N, C-alpha and C positions, 0 to 999 in steps of 0.2 A: 532603655527605650522600648516602648510598647508598640507592637505592630497592630495596625488596624486591618483586621481580616473580615470585617462585616461585609456580607454580600449586599450590594445596593440595587442590583438589577440583574435579572436572568432573562435572556432572550428565549422565547418559546421555540420548541422544535418546529422547523418548517418556516418560521418567521424570517424576515429579511434583517440580518444582523447589521447590514450597512445602513438601513433606516435608523436602527437603534444607535448607531454611531454618529448620526447627525448628517448623513449625506442627503442631498436633494433626492426626492422620489425617483426621478428619471435616472440619475447617476447610480442610486442604490440598486435599481433593477438591473442596470447594465453590469455593475459589479458583481451582483449575485449570479447572473447568468454566466459571466466569465469564470467565476469561481466554481460553479457547478460543472462547467465544461472541463476545466482543468482537473477537478477531482475525478470525473468519469474517465477522462483520458488516462490519467495515472492508474486508476483501478484496472482498466482494460490492459494496459501495458504489463501490470503485475500479473494479471490472469494469464497472459500469454507466456510470460516467463515461468510461472508455476506449472502451466501445462507442459512446457518443455521438460521441466524437472520431473514431473509425474510420469511422463512418457519414458524418460530415461530410467527411472526406477522400475517401471513395469517391463520395459524391454530387457533389462538386465536381471529381472526376476529377483529383486532384492527385497529383503525384509526391511522395515523401517529402521531398525537398529543398525543394520549393515549399511544402509544408505546414509544414515547420520554419521557414521564413522568416516565414510568417504567424503561427505560434504563438510565435515568438521563442525557439525552442529548437534544439538540434542535430539533425541528421538521424537520428543513432542514438537520440535520445530519442523521435522519432516512431516509429521501428521498435519501440521498447520498448512504446509505447502500442498499436500495432497488434497486437503479440504478447502483449499483456495481462500484462506483467511487473509486476504490482502492487507488488512489494516495492521497486521503484526509484522510486516516486512517493509523495508525500504527497497527501492529499485536496485540500489547498489548491492544490498545483501544478496538479492536474487541473482544478479549478474555475476557476483563473486562465486556463488554456488555452482552456477553453470560453467564458469571458467574451470573450477576444480574438477569437473567431470569431462573436460575437453570439449565443451560446447560454447566457444567464445560467442559473445553477442556483438552484433554490428548494428549501427543505428542508421536508419534512412529517414530523411526529413521530407515531408511532403507526400 
């Protein structure tokens, strides 16, 4: 069986993907706005969690290799946290790292 991997269409960066998927213009605009909001909210949450981890590392005057050992991740992952590379982490992974250093995360809605 042969797979068909030919690219048929590419949505340009910044274009509305929902329009390309066939949604009505008003609905596509609403969906795009909701999607952007969710992405931005997630990014802000990750940045907060990373800031807490960075503060913990700085407060304890740890080298990245030492922090990596405590956090049970690689040294490059610690560098990614310090440099706020949010795309490389899930919220769960960041919460787990904070838990490992005795900084449990609580969630407040609203």
